[in-house]
All heavy atoms as a GROMACS GRO file, in nm:
protein
  622
    1MET      N    1   0.084  -0.116   0.005
    1MET     CA    2   0.002   0.002  -0.001
    1MET      C    3   0.088   0.125  -0.005
    1MET      O    4   0.054   0.222  -0.067
    1MET     CB    5  -0.089  -0.004   0.122
    1MET     CG    6  -0.184   0.108   0.134
    1MET     SD    7  -0.308   0.093   0.008
    1MET     CE    8  -0.399   0.241   0.037
    2LYS      N    9   0.198   0.118   0.079
    2LYS     CA   10   0.281   0.235   0.084
    2LYS      C   11   0.348   0.264  -0.053
    2LYS      O   12   0.365   0.380  -0.087
    2LYS     CB   13   0.396   0.206   0.193
    2LYS     CG   14   0.484   0.328   0.214
    2LYS     CD   15   0.584   0.296   0.336
    2LYS     CE   16   0.678   0.404   0.355
    2LYS     NZ   17   0.777   0.375   0.452
    3THR      N   18   0.386   0.166  -0.126
    3THR     CA   19   0.449   0.186  -0.253
    3THR      C   20   0.348   0.240  -0.362
    3THR      O   21   0.389   0.326  -0.435
    3THR     CB   22   0.512   0.053  -0.312
    3THR    OG1   23   0.411  -0.047  -0.318
    3THR    CG2   24   0.622   0.004  -0.227
    4ILE      N   25   0.232   0.200  -0.354
    4ILE     CA   26   0.129   0.248  -0.439
    4ILE      C   27   0.100   0.399  -0.410
    4ILE      O   28   0.091   0.481  -0.502
    4ILE     CB   29  -0.002   0.165  -0.427
    4ILE    CG1   30   0.019   0.021  -0.478
    4ILE    CG2   31  -0.113   0.226  -0.506
    4ILE    CD1   32  -0.095  -0.073  -0.447
    5ALA      N   33   0.094   0.437  -0.282
    5ALA     CA   34   0.078   0.571  -0.243
    5ALA      C   35   0.194   0.661  -0.291
    5ALA      O   36   0.173   0.774  -0.337
    5ALA     CB   37   0.054   0.583  -0.092
    6THR      N   38   0.312   0.608  -0.274
    6THR     CA   39   0.434   0.681  -0.311
    6THR      C   40   0.434   0.703  -0.461
    6THR      O   41   0.464   0.810  -0.511
    6THR     CB   42   0.564   0.603  -0.277
    6THR    OG1   43   0.555   0.577  -0.134
    6THR    CG2   44   0.685   0.679  -0.307
    7ILE      N   45   0.402   0.597  -0.540
    7ILE     CA   46   0.400   0.610  -0.691
    7ILE      C   47   0.292   0.705  -0.736
    7ILE      O   48   0.310   0.795  -0.821
    7ILE     CB   49   0.382   0.476  -0.751
    7ILE    CG1   50   0.503   0.390  -0.734
    7ILE    CG2   51   0.348   0.486  -0.905
    7ILE    CD1   52   0.484   0.241  -0.775
    8PHE      N   53   0.175   0.700  -0.669
    8PHE     CA   54   0.069   0.791  -0.700
    8PHE      C   55   0.108   0.942  -0.669
    8PHE      O   56   0.082   1.040  -0.740
    8PHE     CB   57  -0.060   0.762  -0.618
    8PHE     CG   58  -0.172   0.851  -0.645
    8PHE    CD1   59  -0.245   0.854  -0.772
    8PHE    CD2   60  -0.211   0.944  -0.546
    8PHE    CE1   61  -0.347   0.941  -0.786
    8PHE    CE2   62  -0.322   1.033  -0.570
    8PHE     CZ   63  -0.386   1.035  -0.690
    9PHE      N   64   0.180   0.959  -0.553
    9PHE     CA   65   0.221   1.088  -0.514
    9PHE      C   66   0.324   1.148  -0.608
    9PHE      O   67   0.318   1.265  -0.651
    9PHE     CB   68   0.281   1.084  -0.371
    9PHE     CG   69   0.330   1.213  -0.317
    9PHE    CD1   70   0.242   1.316  -0.286
    9PHE    CD2   71   0.467   1.241  -0.302
    9PHE    CE1   72   0.288   1.442  -0.234
    9PHE    CE2   73   0.513   1.359  -0.260
    9PHE     CZ   74   0.422   1.457  -0.222
   10ILE      N   75   0.422   1.069  -0.651
   10ILE     CA   76   0.521   1.102  -0.747
   10ILE      C   77   0.457   1.148  -0.882
   10ILE      O   78   0.491   1.241  -0.945
   10ILE     CB   79   0.627   1.001  -0.762
   10ILE    CG1   80   0.715   0.990  -0.639
   10ILE    CG2   81   0.720   1.034  -0.880
   10ILE    CD1   82   0.815   0.882  -0.631
   11PHE      N   83   0.359   1.065  -0.927
   11PHE     CA   84   0.285   1.082  -1.054
   11PHE      C   85   0.210   1.213  -1.046
   11PHE      O   86   0.205   1.293  -1.137
   11PHE     CB   87   0.189   0.964  -1.081
   11PHE     CG   88   0.113   0.987  -1.204
   11PHE    CD1   89   0.177   0.967  -1.330
   11PHE    CD2   90  -0.017   1.013  -1.198
   11PHE    CE1   91   0.105   0.981  -1.449
   11PHE    CE2   92  -0.099   1.026  -1.320
   11PHE     CZ   93  -0.033   1.017  -1.443
   12PHE      N   94   0.138   1.243  -0.928
   12PHE     CA   95   0.065   1.366  -0.910
   12PHE      C   96   0.152   1.486  -0.913
   12PHE      O   97   0.120   1.590  -0.972
   12PHE     CB   98  -0.005   1.351  -0.778
   12PHE     CG   99  -0.088   1.477  -0.743
   12PHE    CD1  100  -0.207   1.515  -0.818
   12PHE    CD2  101  -0.043   1.567  -0.650
   12PHE    CE1  102  -0.279   1.627  -0.790
   12PHE    CE2  103  -0.111   1.679  -0.621
   12PHE     CZ  104  -0.227   1.703  -0.687
   13ILE      N  105   0.264   1.482  -0.838
   13ILE     CA  106   0.364   1.596  -0.840
   13ILE      C  107   0.417   1.625  -0.982
   13ILE      O  108   0.438   1.734  -1.024
   13ILE     CB  109   0.482   1.575  -0.737
   13ILE    CG1  110   0.423   1.564  -0.602
   13ILE    CG2  111   0.587   1.682  -0.755
   13ILE    CD1  112   0.366   1.693  -0.546
   14GLY      N  113   0.451   1.516  -1.055
   14GLY     CA  114   0.499   1.538  -1.190
   14GLY      C  115   0.398   1.592  -1.286
   14GLY      O  116   0.431   1.678  -1.362
   15THR      N  117   0.275   1.549  -1.271
   15THR     CA  118   0.166   1.607  -1.360
   15THR      C  119   0.142   1.755  -1.322
   15THR      O  120   0.129   1.834  -1.414
   15THR     CB  121   0.042   1.523  -1.339
   15THR    OG1  122   0.068   1.386  -1.358
   15THR    CG2  123  -0.068   1.571  -1.435
   16ALA      N  124   0.142   1.779  -1.193
   16ALA     CA  125   0.124   1.921  -1.149
   16ALA      C  126   0.232   2.013  -1.201
   16ALA      O  127   0.212   2.124  -1.236
   16ALA     CB  128   0.106   1.928  -1.002
   17ALA      N  129   0.357   1.962  -1.196
   17ALA     CA  130   0.473   2.042  -1.249
   17ALA      C  131   0.458   2.070  -1.393
   17ALA      O  132   0.497   2.176  -1.439
   17ALA     CB  133   0.607   1.975  -1.207
   18GLN      N  134   0.412   1.969  -1.473
   18GLN     CA  135   0.402   1.994  -1.616
   18GLN      C  136   0.284   2.082  -1.650
   18GLN      O  137   0.280   2.142  -1.760
   18GLN     CB  138   0.395   1.860  -1.690
   18GLN     CG  139   0.525   1.783  -1.683
   18GLN     CD  140   0.508   1.652  -1.751
   18GLN    OE1  141   0.402   1.606  -1.788
   18GLN    NE2  142   0.615   1.577  -1.765
   19ALA      N  143   0.187   2.093  -1.568
   19ALA     CA  144   0.064   2.158  -1.605
   19ALA      C  145   0.082   2.314  -1.593
   19ALA      O  146  -0.001   2.386  -1.645
   19ALA     CB  147  -0.050   2.117  -1.510
   20LYS      N  148   0.180   2.360  -1.525
   20LYS     CA  149   0.202   2.495  -1.509
   20LYS      C  150   0.239   2.567  -1.642
   20LYS      O  151   0.320   2.516  -1.721
   20LYS     CB  152   0.311   2.527  -1.404
   20LYS     CG  153   0.274   2.495  -1.265
   20LYS     CD  154   0.380   2.536  -1.173
   20LYS     CE  155   0.331   2.501  -1.027
   20LYS     NZ  156   0.437   2.539  -0.932
   21ASP      N  157   0.178   2.675  -1.673
   21ASP     CA  158   0.207   2.741  -1.802
   21ASP      C  159   0.295   2.863  -1.770
   21ASP      O  160   0.250   2.971  -1.717
   21ASP     CB  161   0.071   2.787  -1.863
   21ASP     CG  162   0.096   2.844  -2.000
   21ASP    OD1  163   0.200   2.816  -2.062
   21ASP    OD2  164   0.005   2.921  -2.043
   22ILE      N  165   0.424   2.850  -1.794
   22ILE     CA  166   0.522   2.958  -1.771
   22ILE      C  167   0.577   3.014  -1.905
   22ILE      O  168   0.687   2.986  -1.938
   22ILE     CB  169   0.634   2.904  -1.680
   22ILE    CG1  170   0.585   2.838  -1.559
   22ILE    CG2  171   0.725   3.025  -1.634
   22ILE    CD1  172   0.686   2.777  -1.469
   23THR      N  173   0.491   3.068  -1.977
   23THR     CA  174   0.533   3.126  -2.104
   23THR      C  175   0.514   3.282  -2.109
   23THR      O  176   0.450   3.330  -2.200
   23THR     CB  177   0.456   3.054  -2.226
   23THR    OG1  178   0.317   3.082  -2.208
   23THR    CG2  179   0.482   2.904  -2.236
   24LYS      N  180   0.558   3.343  -2.007
   24LYS     CA  181   0.540   3.484  -2.007
   24LYS      C  182   0.659   3.552  -2.070
   24LYS      O  183   0.775   3.512  -2.053
   24LYS     CB  184   0.547   3.535  -1.856
   24LYS     CG  185   0.419   3.481  -1.776
   24LYS     CD  186   0.434   3.534  -1.630
   24LYS     CE  187   0.310   3.484  -1.555
   24LYS     NZ  188   0.318   3.522  -1.421
   25ASP      N  189   0.631   3.647  -2.164
   25ASP     CA  190   0.732   3.717  -2.227
   25ASP      C  191   0.773   3.837  -2.149
   25ASP      O  192   0.690   3.923  -2.113
   25ASP     CB  193   0.685   3.765  -2.368
   25ASP     CG  194   0.666   3.639  -2.462
   25ASP    OD1  195   0.729   3.544  -2.446
   25ASP    OD2  196   0.579   3.663  -2.553
   26VAL      N  197   0.899   3.847  -2.115
   26VAL     CA  198   0.951   3.961  -2.040
   26VAL      C  199   1.003   4.064  -2.131
   26VAL      O  200   1.086   4.043  -2.217
   26VAL     CB  201   1.069   3.908  -1.950
   26VAL    CG1  202   1.118   4.026  -1.863
   26VAL    CG2  203   1.021   3.794  -1.855
   27LYS      N  204   0.946   4.179  -2.119
   27LYS     CA  205   0.985   4.293  -2.209
   27LYS      C  206   1.086   4.379  -2.136
   27LYS      O  207   1.072   4.410  -2.018
   27LYS     CB  208   0.866   4.377  -2.237
   27LYS     CG  209   0.750   4.299  -2.307
   27LYS     CD  210   0.725   4.347  -2.437
   27LYS     CE  211   0.619   4.266  -2.504
   27LYS     NZ  212   0.582   4.306  -2.633
   28VAL      N  213   1.194   4.413  -2.204
   28VAL     CA  214   1.298   4.491  -2.143
   28VAL      C  215   1.299   4.625  -2.207
   28VAL      O  216   1.299   4.643  -2.331
   28VAL     CB  217   1.437   4.422  -2.171
   28VAL    CG1  218   1.551   4.499  -2.110
   28VAL    CG2  219   1.440   4.283  -2.111
   29ASP      N  220   1.303   4.731  -2.127
   29ASP     CA  221   1.309   4.870  -2.176
   29ASP      C  222   1.456   4.897  -2.210
   29ASP      O  223   1.546   4.882  -2.130
   29ASP     CB  224   1.260   4.961  -2.069
   29ASP     CG  225   1.113   4.946  -2.045
   29ASP    OD1  226   1.044   4.900  -2.128
   29ASP    OD2  227   1.071   4.978  -1.933
   30THR      N  228   1.481   4.944  -2.333
   30THR     CA  229   1.615   4.975  -2.376
   30THR      C  230   1.640   5.126  -2.363
   30THR      O  231   1.552   5.207  -2.381
   30THR     CB  232   1.635   4.930  -2.526
   30THR    OG1  233   1.549   4.996  -2.603
   30THR    CG2  234   1.625   4.775  -2.534
   31VAL      N  235   1.759   5.152  -2.329
   31VAL     CA  236   1.797   5.305  -2.314
   31VAL      C  237   1.909   5.322  -2.418
   31VAL      O  238   2.003   5.249  -2.423
   31VAL     CB  239   1.853   5.322  -2.171
   31VAL    CG1  240   1.895   5.465  -2.154
   31VAL    CG2  241   1.747   5.293  -2.072
   32GLU      N  242   1.888   5.427  -2.494
   32GLU     CA  243   1.982   5.465  -2.597
   32GLU      C  244   2.078   5.572  -2.539
   32GLU      O  245   2.039   5.672  -2.484
   32GLU     CB  246   1.912   5.516  -2.712
   32GLU     CG  247   1.991   5.536  -2.838
   32GLU     CD  248   1.914   5.564  -2.963
   32GLU    OE1  249   1.809   5.504  -2.980
   32GLU    OE2  250   1.967   5.648  -3.040
   33MET      N  251   2.208   5.542  -2.551
   33MET     CA  252   2.307   5.625  -2.492
   33MET      C  253   2.412   5.659  -2.606
   33MET      O  254   2.437   5.578  -2.693
   33MET     CB  255   2.379   5.571  -2.375
   33MET     CG  256   2.282   5.523  -2.262
   33MET     SD  257   2.344   5.521  -2.099
   33MET     CE  258   2.435   5.666  -2.072
   34THR      N  259   2.463   5.773  -2.604
   34THR     CA  260   2.567   5.820  -2.703
   34THR      C  261   2.705   5.792  -2.644
   34THR      O  262   2.730   5.790  -2.523
   34THR     CB  263   2.552   5.968  -2.737
   34THR    OG1  264   2.568   6.035  -2.609
   34THR    CG2  265   2.412   6.002  -2.785
   35VAL      N  266   2.802   5.783  -2.740
   35VAL     CA  267   2.938   5.754  -2.703
   35VAL      C  268   3.015   5.884  -2.710
   35VAL      O  269   3.015   5.954  -2.809
   35VAL     CB  270   3.005   5.656  -2.800
   35VAL    CG1  271   3.147   5.630  -2.762
   35VAL    CG2  272   2.917   5.526  -2.789
   36VAL      N  273   3.083   5.922  -2.600
   36VAL     CA  274   3.165   6.039  -2.595
   36VAL      C  275   3.307   6.007  -2.635
   36VAL      O  276   3.370   5.918  -2.562
   36VAL     CB  277   3.160   6.102  -2.452
   36VAL    CG1  278   3.242   6.231  -2.453
   36VAL    CG2  279   3.016   6.139  -2.418
   37THR      N  280   3.361   6.063  -2.730
   37THR     CA  281   3.501   6.034  -2.773
   37THR      C  282   3.602   6.140  -2.728
   37THR      O  283   3.723   6.116  -2.743
   37THR     CB  284   3.507   6.022  -2.924
   37THR    OG1  285   3.458   6.140  -2.986
   37THR    CG2  286   3.420   5.902  -2.975
   38GLU      N  287   3.553   6.254  -2.685
   38GLU     CA  288   3.648   6.357  -2.643
   38GLU      C  289   3.679   6.343  -2.496
   38GLU      O  290   3.593   6.342  -2.412
   38GLU     CB  291   3.584   6.495  -2.672
   38GLU     CG  292   3.557   6.527  -2.815
   38GLU     CD  293   3.492   6.661  -2.834
   38GLU    OE1  294   3.492   6.742  -2.728
   38GLU    OE2  295   3.438   6.684  -2.938
   39THR      N  296   3.811   6.334  -2.469
   39THR     CA  297   3.854   6.330  -2.333
   39THR      C  298   3.964   6.431  -2.307
   39THR      O  299   4.052   6.456  -2.397
   39THR     CB  300   3.914   6.192  -2.300
   39THR    OG1  301   4.013   6.158  -2.390
   39THR    CG2  302   3.807   6.085  -2.310
   40THR      N  303   3.956   6.490  -2.196
   40THR     CA  304   4.064   6.594  -2.157
   40THR      C  305   4.146   6.529  -2.044
   40THR      O  306   4.091   6.499  -1.942
   40THR     CB  307   3.998   6.719  -2.123
   40THR    OG1  308   3.918   6.696  -2.014
   40THR    CG2  309   3.922   6.783  -2.236
   41PRO      N  310   4.278   6.525  -2.069
   41PRO     CA  311   4.361   6.478  -1.961
   41PRO      C  312   4.372   6.574  -1.849
   41PRO      O  313   4.396   6.686  -1.874
   41PRO     CB  314   4.491   6.441  -2.023
   41PRO     CG  315   4.496   6.533  -2.139
   41PRO     CD  316   4.349   6.546  -2.190
   42THR      N  317   4.349   6.528  -1.726
   42THR     CA  318   4.375   6.615  -1.612
   42THR      C  319   4.486   6.560  -1.529
   42THR      O  320   4.490   6.441  -1.478
   42THR     CB  321   4.251   6.618  -1.520
   42THR    OG1  322   4.210   6.495  -1.485
   42THR    CG2  323   4.131   6.680  -1.601
   43ILE      N  324   4.589   6.649  -1.502
   43ILE     CA  325   4.706   6.606  -1.429
   43ILE      C  326   4.709   6.694  -1.304
   43ILE      O  327   4.709   6.823  -1.314
   43ILE     CB  328   4.833   6.620  -1.508
   43ILE    CG1  329   4.828   6.525  -1.627
   43ILE    CG2  330   4.956   6.585  -1.422
   43ILE    CD1  331   4.946   6.545  -1.725
   44LYS      N  332   4.706   6.635  -1.187
   44LYS     CA  333   4.715   6.713  -1.060
   44LYS      C  334   4.848   6.690  -0.992
   44LYS      O  335   4.882   6.576  -0.963
   44LYS     CB  336   4.593   6.672  -0.968
   44LYS     CG  337   4.593   6.752  -0.843
   44LYS     CD  338   4.470   6.711  -0.764
   44LYS     CE  339   4.465   6.795  -0.634
   44LYS     NZ  340   4.351   6.753  -0.551
   45LEU      N  341   4.926   6.791  -0.972
   45LEU     CA  342   5.050   6.779  -0.913
   45LEU      C  343   5.041   6.816  -0.770
   45LEU      O  344   4.995   6.922  -0.727
   45LEU     CB  345   5.159   6.866  -0.978
   45LEU     CG  346   5.183   6.823  -1.122
   45LEU    CD1  347   5.278   6.934  -1.182
   45LEU    CD2  348   5.243   6.687  -1.141
   46ASP      N  349   5.088   6.732  -0.678
   46ASP     CA  350   5.085   6.761  -0.532
   46ASP      C  351   5.223   6.820  -0.497
   46ASP      O  352   5.325   6.771  -0.530
   46ASP     CB  353   5.059   6.639  -0.450
   46ASP     CG  354   4.920   6.593  -0.452
   46ASP    OD1  355   4.832   6.680  -0.475
   46ASP    OD2  356   4.896   6.471  -0.422
   47GLU      N  357   5.215   6.929  -0.420
   47GLU     CA  358   5.340   6.999  -0.375
   47GLU      C  359   5.384   6.951  -0.242
   47GLU      O  360   5.484   6.994  -0.191
   47GLU     CB  361   5.315   7.150  -0.376
   47GLU     CG  362   5.293   7.202  -0.524
   47GLU     CD  363   5.410   7.190  -0.615
   47GLU    OE1  364   5.527   7.195  -0.566
   47GLU    OE2  365   5.390   7.176  -0.732
   48THR      N  366   5.298   6.865  -0.179
   48THR     CA  367   5.329   6.819  -0.042
   48THR      C  368   5.435   6.707  -0.053
   48THR      O  369   5.427   6.625  -0.139
   48THR     CB  370   5.201   6.773   0.032
   48THR    OG1  371   5.145   6.666  -0.038
   48THR    CG2  372   5.104   6.888   0.043
   49LYS      N  373   5.517   6.700   0.048
   49LYS     CA  374   5.620   6.596   0.060
   49LYS      C  375   5.576   6.506   0.175
   49LYS      O  376   5.547   6.556   0.282
   49LYS     CB  377   5.754   6.650   0.083
   49LYS     CG  378   5.806   6.732  -0.033
   49LYS     CD  379   5.943   6.785  -0.003
   49LYS     CE  380   5.997   6.869  -0.121
   49LYS     NZ  381   6.130   6.916  -0.102
   50GLN      N  382   5.580   6.374   0.152
   50GLN     CA  383   5.543   6.279   0.252
   50GLN      C  384   5.660   6.188   0.278
   50GLN      O  385   5.733   6.160   0.181
   50GLN     CB  386   5.415   6.197   0.209
   50GLN     CG  387   5.299   6.292   0.196
   50GLN     CD  388   5.174   6.200   0.150
   50GLN    OE1  389   5.188   6.082   0.124
   50GLN    NE2  390   5.059   6.264   0.148
   51VAL      N  391   5.666   6.126   0.396
   51VAL     CA  392   5.774   6.044   0.434
   51VAL      C  393   5.712   5.902   0.442
   51VAL      O  394   5.608   5.876   0.495
   51VAL     CB  395   5.830   6.083   0.573
   51VAL    CG1  396   5.939   5.981   0.621
   51VAL    CG2  397   5.882   6.218   0.569
   52ALA      N  398   5.789   5.809   0.377
   52ALA     CA  399   5.746   5.666   0.379
   52ALA      C  400   5.840   5.597   0.466
   52ALA      O  401   5.967   5.614   0.469
   52ALA     CB  402   5.747   5.613   0.242
   53ARG      N  403   5.788   5.500   0.553
   53ARG     CA  404   5.875   5.418   0.635
   53ARG      C  405   5.922   5.296   0.562
   53ARG      O  406   5.846   5.230   0.493
   53ARG     CB  407   5.802   5.371   0.761
   53ARG     CG  408   5.766   5.490   0.852
   53ARG     CD  409   5.709   5.434   0.975
   53ARG     NE  410   5.672   5.546   1.068
   53ARG     CZ  411   5.601   5.526   1.175
   53ARG    NH1  412   5.559   5.418   1.212
   53ARG    NH2  413   5.576   5.634   1.251
   54LEU      N  414   6.046   5.267   0.573
   54LEU     CA  415   6.108   5.148   0.512
   54LEU      C  416   6.150   5.053   0.623
   54LEU      O  417   6.226   5.092   0.714
   54LEU     CB  418   6.224   5.182   0.422
   54LEU     CG  419   6.203   5.271   0.306
   54LEU    CD1  420   6.328   5.312   0.237
   54LEU    CD2  421   6.094   5.209   0.208
   55TYR      N  422   6.106   4.928   0.610
   55TYR     CA  423   6.147   4.834   0.715
   55TYR      C  424   6.249   4.744   0.656
   55TYR      O  425   6.254   4.716   0.527
   55TYR     CB  426   6.022   4.742   0.750
   55TYR     CG  427   5.917   4.824   0.830
   55TYR    CD1  428   5.805   4.871   0.769
   55TYR    CD2  429   5.944   4.847   0.965
   55TYR    CE1  430   5.712   4.941   0.844
   55TYR    CE2  431   5.849   4.916   1.036
   55TYR     CZ  432   5.740   4.967   0.969
   55TYR     OH  433   5.640   5.036   1.044
   56LYS      N  434   6.343   4.690   0.743
   56LYS     CA  435   6.448   4.610   0.687
   56LYS      C  436   6.394   4.476   0.640
   56LYS      O  437   6.435   4.424   0.540
   56LYS     CB  438   6.550   4.584   0.807
   56LYS     CG  439   6.675   4.515   0.756
   56LYS     CD  440   6.776   4.514   0.877
   56LYS     CE  441   6.908   4.459   0.821
   56LYS     NZ  442   7.007   4.458   0.934
   57PHE      N  443   6.289   4.420   0.702
   57PHE     CA  444   6.237   4.298   0.665
   57PHE      C  445   6.096   4.318   0.614
   57PHE      O  446   6.019   4.392   0.676
   57PHE     CB  447   6.233   4.196   0.784
   57PHE     CG  448   6.372   4.168   0.833
   57PHE    CD1  449   6.413   4.219   0.952
   57PHE    CD2  450   6.458   4.085   0.762
   57PHE    CE1  451   6.544   4.192   1.004
   57PHE    CE2  452   6.591   4.062   0.808
   57PHE     CZ  453   6.626   4.113   0.937
   58LYS      N  454   6.057   4.244   0.512
   58LYS     CA  455   5.920   4.258   0.451
   58LYS      C  456   5.818   4.198   0.548
   58LYS      O  457   5.839   4.099   0.606
   58LYS     CB  458   5.917   4.181   0.322
   58LYS     CG  459   5.788   4.204   0.246
   58LYS     CD  460   5.790   4.126   0.123
   58LYS     CE  461   5.659   4.139   0.047
   58LYS     NZ  462   5.656   4.069  -0.071
   59ASN      N  463   5.715   4.273   0.573
   59ASN     CA  464   5.601   4.238   0.662
   59ASN      C  465   5.654   4.204   0.806
   59ASN      O  466   5.608   4.102   0.871
   59ASN     CB  467   5.526   4.112   0.609
   59ASN     CG  468   5.468   4.145   0.473
   59ASN    OD1  469   5.429   4.255   0.452
   59ASN    ND2  470   5.458   4.046   0.391
   60SER      N  471   5.750   4.279   0.857
   60SER     CA  472   5.801   4.247   0.989
   60SER      C  473   5.704   4.256   1.102
   60SER      O  474   5.696   4.176   1.187
   60SER     CB  475   5.918   4.339   1.015
   60SER     OG  476   5.883   4.472   1.017
   61ARG      N  477   5.613   4.359   1.094
   61ARG     CA  478   5.520   4.368   1.207
   61ARG      C  479   5.411   4.266   1.197
   61ARG      O  480   5.372   4.212   1.300
   61ARG     CB  481   5.453   4.513   1.194
   61ARG     CG  482   5.367   4.552   1.319
   61ARG     CD  483   5.324   4.685   1.317
   61ARG     NE  484   5.219   4.708   1.227
   61ARG     CZ  485   5.164   4.823   1.187
   61ARG    NH1  486   5.220   4.938   1.243
   61ARG    NH2  487   5.063   4.834   1.116
   62ILE      N  488   5.370   4.221   1.080
   62ILE     CA  489   5.273   4.121   1.064
   62ILE      C  490   5.327   3.982   1.105
   62ILE      O  491   5.262   3.910   1.186
   62ILE     CB  492   5.229   4.114   0.914
   62ILE    CG1  493   5.159   4.239   0.877
   62ILE    CG2  494   5.137   3.989   0.894
   62ILE    CD1  495   5.125   4.250   0.724
   63LYS      N  496   5.453   3.957   1.065
   63LYS     CA  497   5.514   3.829   1.116
   63LYS      C  498   5.529   3.827   1.264
   63LYS      O  499   5.520   3.719   1.330
   63LYS     CB  500   5.650   3.810   1.045
   63LYS     CG  501   5.632   3.782   0.895
   63LYS     CD  502   5.764   3.755   0.832
   63LYS     CE  503   5.746   3.723   0.689
   63LYS     NZ  504   5.878   3.704   0.619
   64LYS      N  505   5.568   3.946   1.328
   64LYS     CA  506   5.590   3.947   1.470
   64LYS      C  507   5.452   3.919   1.538
   64LYS      O  508   5.446   3.839   1.640
   64LYS     CB  509   5.634   4.085   1.506
   64LYS     CG  510   5.652   4.099   1.656
   64LYS     CD  511   5.692   4.241   1.697
   64LYS     CE  512   5.694   4.261   1.844
   64LYS     NZ  513   5.716   4.402   1.877
   65GLU      N  514   5.348   3.976   1.493
   65GLU     CA  515   5.214   3.958   1.559
   65GLU      C  516   5.153   3.817   1.540
   65GLU      O  517   5.080   3.767   1.618
   65GLU     CB  518   5.108   4.059   1.517
   65GLU     CG  519   5.153   4.199   1.567
   65GLU     CD  520   5.054   4.306   1.542
   65GLU    OE1  521   4.936   4.268   1.504
   65GLU    OE2  522   5.090   4.428   1.562
   66LEU      N  523   5.192   3.759   1.427
   66LEU     CA  524   5.137   3.618   1.396
   66LEU      C  525   5.222   3.510   1.471
   66LEU      O  526   5.173   3.402   1.486
   66LEU     CB  527   5.143   3.593   1.241
   66LEU     CG  528   5.035   3.662   1.159
   66LEU    CD1  529   5.060   3.639   1.020
   66LEU    CD2  530   4.897   3.626   1.199
   67SER      N  531   5.338   3.545   1.517
   67SER     CA  532   5.419   3.451   1.581
   67SER      C  533   5.419   3.466   1.730
   67SER      O  534   5.518   3.436   1.799
   67SER     CB  535   5.565   3.456   1.532
   67SER     OG  536   5.622   3.587   1.566
   68PHE      N  537   5.309   3.506   1.788
   68PHE     CA  538   5.295   3.522   1.929
   68PHE      C  539   5.294   3.387   1.996
   68PHE      O  540   5.258   3.289   1.944
   68PHE     CB  541   5.173   3.607   1.964
   68PHE     CG  542   5.038   3.532   1.956
   68PHE    CD1  543   4.985   3.469   2.062
   68PHE    CD2  544   4.985   3.526   1.827
   68PHE    CE1  545   4.867   3.402   2.048
   68PHE    CE2  546   4.859   3.456   1.815
   68PHE     CZ  547   4.805   3.396   1.923
   69ALA      N  548   5.326   3.382   2.122
   69ALA     CA  549   5.336   3.263   2.209
   69ALA      C  550   5.261   3.289   2.332
   69ALA      O  551   5.266   3.393   2.397
   69ALA     CB  552   5.477   3.225   2.230
   70THR      N  553   5.187   3.190   2.376
   70THR     CA  554   5.109   3.198   2.492
   70THR      C  555   5.179   3.105   2.600
   70THR      O  556   5.277   3.032   2.573
   70THR     CB  557   4.967   3.138   2.480
   70THR    OG1  558   4.964   3.009   2.432
   70THR    CG2  559   4.894   3.230   2.372
   71LYS      N  560   5.134   3.107   2.728
   71LYS     CA  561   5.190   3.017   2.830
   71LYS      C  562   5.167   2.874   2.801
   71LYS      O  563   5.246   2.793   2.840
   71LYS     CB  564   5.129   3.065   2.968
   71LYS     CG  565   5.163   3.192   3.014
   71LYS     CD  566   5.098   3.231   3.139
   71LYS     CE  567   5.138   3.369   3.195
   71LYS     NZ  568   5.071   3.403   3.321
   72ARG      N  569   5.061   2.843   2.729
   72ARG     CA  570   5.030   2.703   2.706
   72ARG      C  571   5.113   2.641   2.586
   72ARG      O  572   5.111   2.527   2.564
   72ARG     CB  573   4.885   2.686   2.668
   72ARG     CG  574   4.801   2.716   2.791
   72ARG     CD  575   4.652   2.693   2.756
   72ARG     NE  576   4.571   2.719   2.879
   72ARG     CZ  577   4.455   2.661   2.905
   72ARG    NH1  578   4.403   2.574   2.816
   72ARG    NH2  579   4.387   2.696   3.010
   73ASN      N  580   5.184   2.730   2.517
   73ASN     CA  581   5.270   2.683   2.403
   73ASN      C  582   5.399   2.616   2.458
   73ASN      O  583   5.461   2.539   2.396
   73ASN     CB  584   5.308   2.800   2.311
   73ASN     CG  585   5.195   2.832   2.229
   73ASN    OD1  586   5.090   2.767   2.224
   73ASN    ND2  587   5.214   2.939   2.144
   74SER      N  588   5.438   2.647   2.587
   74SER     CA  589   5.561   2.597   2.633
   74SER      C  590   5.542   2.448   2.679
   74SER      O  591   5.437   2.416   2.733
   74SER     CB  592   5.608   2.679   2.754
   74SER     OG  593   5.514   2.676   2.856
   75PRO      N  594   5.641   2.363   2.646
   75PRO     CA  595   5.633   2.224   2.684
   75PRO      C  596   5.638   2.205   2.834
   75PRO      O  597   5.706   2.276   2.911
   75PRO     CB  598   5.750   2.153   2.615
   75PRO     CG  599   5.843   2.266   2.606
   75PRO     CD  600   5.772   2.391   2.580
   76LYS      N  601   5.573   2.098   2.888
   76LYS     CA  602   5.577   2.067   3.032
   76LYS      C  603   5.628   1.931   3.051
   76LYS      O  604   5.614   1.842   2.971
   76LYS     CB  605   5.436   2.077   3.089
   76LYS     CG  606   5.371   2.217   3.088
   76LYS     CD  607   5.236   2.216   3.152
   76LYS     CE  608   5.182   2.357   3.147
   76LYS     NZ  609   5.047   2.362   3.203
   77MET      N  610   5.690   1.909   3.163
   77MET     CA  611   5.741   1.774   3.194
   77MET      C  612   5.623   1.691   3.254
   77MET      O  613   5.545   1.734   3.328
   77MET     CB  614   5.853   1.775   3.298
   77MET     CG  615   5.974   1.853   3.238
   77MET     SD  616   6.135   1.797   3.307
   77MET     CE  617   6.125   1.634   3.333
   78ALA      N  618   5.624   1.560   3.213
   78ALA     CA  619   5.512   1.477   3.256
   78ALA      C  620   5.546   1.415   3.393
   78ALA      O  621   5.659   1.397   3.431
   78ALA     CB  622   5.492   1.370   3.160
   0.00000   0.00000   0.00000
């Protein structure tokens, strides 16, 4: 009885899925835009001087913070 009910349920779901009419045409509004070919280069020169820090080792601060050690990292004698 359970197999017959399962087959009937699957048949019913399949028929219901095929019975749906999904043939809606979606209309898209198009927008017409023009192409601009004239460009003017703009160059901005900064007169301010800035100082950059140089480190001896690459990513030294990141490596230092990633290599932290806790009290539980130390080995203990059994």
